[in-house]
C-alpha positions in Angstrom: 0.0 0.0 0.0 1.4 3.4 -1.0 1.0 6.1 1.7 0.2 9.7 1.0 3.2 11.8 0.2 2.4 15.3 1.3 5.7 16.7 0.2 4.8 15.9 -3.5 1.5 17.8 -3.3 1.4 20.7 -5.8 -1.1 23.5 -5.4 -2.8 23.9 -8.8 -3.8 27.5 -8.3 -2.0 30.4 -9.9 -0.3 33.2 -8.0 -3.1 35.5 -9.3 -5.7 33.2 -7.9 -4.1 33.1 -4.5 -3.7 36.9 -4.4 -7.3 37.4 -5.5 -8.5 35.0 -2.8 -6.4 36.7 -0.2 -7.7 40.2 -1.0 -11.3 38.9 -1.3 -10.9 37.4 2.2 -10.0 40.8 3.6 -12.9 42.5 1.7 -15.2 39.7 3.0 -14.2 40.3 6.6 -14.2 44.1 6.6 -16.9 45.1 4.0 -19.1 42.1 3.2 -19.6 40.1 6.4 -20.4 43.1 8.8 -23.3 44.3 6.7 -27.0 44.2 7.7 -28.6 41.1 6.2 -31.9 42.7 5.0 -30.6 46.2 4.1 -27.4 45.9 2.2 -27.9 43.2 -0.5 -27.0 45.7 -3.2 -23.7 46.5 -1.6 -22.8 42.9 -1.3 -23.7 42.3 -5.0 -21.5 45.3 -5.8 -18.5 43.8 -3.9 -19.0 40.4 -5.5 -19.3 41.9 -9.0 -16.1 44.0 -8.3 -14.4 40.6 -7.9 -15.8 39.2 -11.1 -19.1 37.5 -10.0 -21.7 37.4 -12.7 -24.9 38.2 -10.7 -28.4 39.4 -11.6 -31.0 40.0 -9.0 -29.3 37.7 -6.4 -29.6 38.1 -2.6 -26.7 36.7 -0.6 -26.6 36.7 3.2 -23.5 38.3 4.7 -22.4 35.1 6.4 -22.2 33.2 3.0 -18.6 32.0 2.3 -17.6 32.3 -1.4 -14.2 30.9 -2.2 -13.7 32.7 -5.5 -16.3 35.3 -6.6 -15.0 35.4 -10.2 -16.2 31.7 -10.5 -19.7 32.4 -9.4 -22.7 33.0 -11.7 -26.3 33.5 -10.4 -29.5 34.6 -12.1 -32.6 36.5 -11.1 -34.6 36.0 -7.9 -31.9 33.9 -6.3 -31.7 33.7 -2.4 -28.6 32.3 -0.7 -29.3 32.0 3.1 -27.0 32.3 6.1 -23.9 30.1 6.6 -24.0 28.7 3.1 -20.6 27.7 1.8 -20.0 28.1 -1.9 -16.6 26.3 -2.3 -16.5 27.2 -6.0 -12.8 26.4 -6.9 -14.1 24.9 -10.1 -17.1 27.2 -10.6 -20.8 27.3 -9.6 -23.6 28.4 -11.9 -27.1 29.1 -10.4 -30.2 29.7 -12.5 -33.2 31.9 -11.8 -35.7 31.6 -8.9 -33.4 29.4 -6.8 -33.3 29.1 -3.0 -30.2 27.7 -1.2 -31.1 27.3 2.4 -29.0 27.9 5.5 -25.9 25.8 6.2 -25.8 24.2 2.7 -22.4 23.3 1.3 -21.8 23.3 -2.5 -18.4 21.8 -2.9 -16.7 21.8 -6.4 -13.3 20.4 -5.3 -12.1 17.1 -4.0 -8.8 15.1 -3.9 -7.8 12.1 -5.8 -7.1 9.8 -2.9 -5.9 7.0 -5.2 -2.7 9.0 -6.0 0.1 9.3 -3.4 0.4 13.1 -4.0 -3.3 13.5 -3.2 -3.9 16.1 -6.0 -6.8 18.5 -5.9 -9.4 17.9 -8.6 -13.0 18.8 -9.2 -15.8 19.8 -11.5 -18.3 22.7 -11.6 -21.7 22.5 -10.0 -24.9 23.7 -11.8 -28.1 24.6 -9.9 -30.8 25.0 -12.6 -33.8 27.4 -12.3 -36.7 26.9 -10.0 -34.9 24.5 -7.6 -34.5 24.5 -3.9 -31.6 23.1 -1.9 -32.9 22.7 1.7 -31.0 23.3 4.9 -27.5 21.8 5.5 -27.5 19.8 2.2 -24.2 18.8 0.7 -23.7 19.0 -3.1 -20.6 17.2 -4.5 -18.4 18.2 -7.5 -19.9 17.8 -10.9 -23.5 17.6 -9.8 -26.3 19.2 -11.8 -29.3 20.0 -9.7 -32.1 19.8 -12.3 -34.6 22.5 -13.0 -37.5 22.6 -10.5 -36.0 19.9 -8.3 -35.8 19.9 -4.5 -32.9 18.6 -2.4 -34.0 17.6 1.1 -32.5 18.9 4.3 -29.1 17.4 5.1 -29.1 15.4 1.9 -25.8 14.3 0.4 -26.0 14.7 -3.4 -23.3 12.9 -5.3 -25.0 12.5 -8.7 -27.2 14.6 -10.9 -30.7 15.3 -9.8 -33.4 14.9 -12.4 -35.6 17.9 -13.2 -38.8 18.3 -11.2 -38.0 15.6 -8.6 -37.4 15.5 -4.9 -34.4 13.8 -3.5 -33.2 13.2 0.1 -31.0 11.1 2.2 -27.3 10.1 2.4 -26.6 9.4 -0.4 -29.5 11.3 -1.9 -32.1 9.2 -3.7 -35.3 9.9 -5.6 -38.3 10.4 -3.3 -41.0 11.6 -5.7 -41.8 13.9 -8.5 -42.4 17.5 -7.6 -45.8 18.8 -8.5 -46.4 22.6 -8.0 -50.0 23.6 -7.2 -51.6 27.0 -7.4 -51.4 29.0 -4.2 -54.5 29.2 -1.9 -56.6 32.2 -3.0 -55.4 32.1 -6.5 -52.3 34.1 -5.8 -49.1 33.4 -7.6 -46.5 31.4 -5.7 -43.6 33.6 -4.6 -40.1 32.4 -3.5 -38.1 33.8 -0.6 -35.9 35.5 -3.2 -38.8 37.4 -4.7 -39.6 39.0 -1.3 -36.2 40.6 -1.0 
């Protein structure tokens, strides 16, 4: 059995990437994190866009951790709740009308544990429109969360979620199809993102 060889590990990120993450970390601590959650969404979008994020009408809680803003895309009416971790070393793309609930972890990077130098590897994550990732769910590298789907609380998603389905568990498995009904009183359904 070949043991890990930490001395042979090579960080794959460029000097520019490291400097960008370092300066973003300072901006996050001093200018992003201390903001009022409900009142300064526009300011947080401004800071993220300054660092290259491609955002439309996206509301991101000030406690959200974003590894590299320049590798984040999000559409209209997106709500990312408190303590979410967007570890987007390989990129995260979020569609429109998406809710990512508190404590969820979207992780695009992993290590190849079969090689002795334990290299960093990964794939982007895509969260398609009209989907919901519930509280404390984990989404693994390369996963596509299909349009209109629901990922249950604390689910561990390691493979693509089919559109308009509900998945839950560890590992996440199909529970049922998602059927959206009209709201009581004939009013249109609104997402948390649309209320901000």
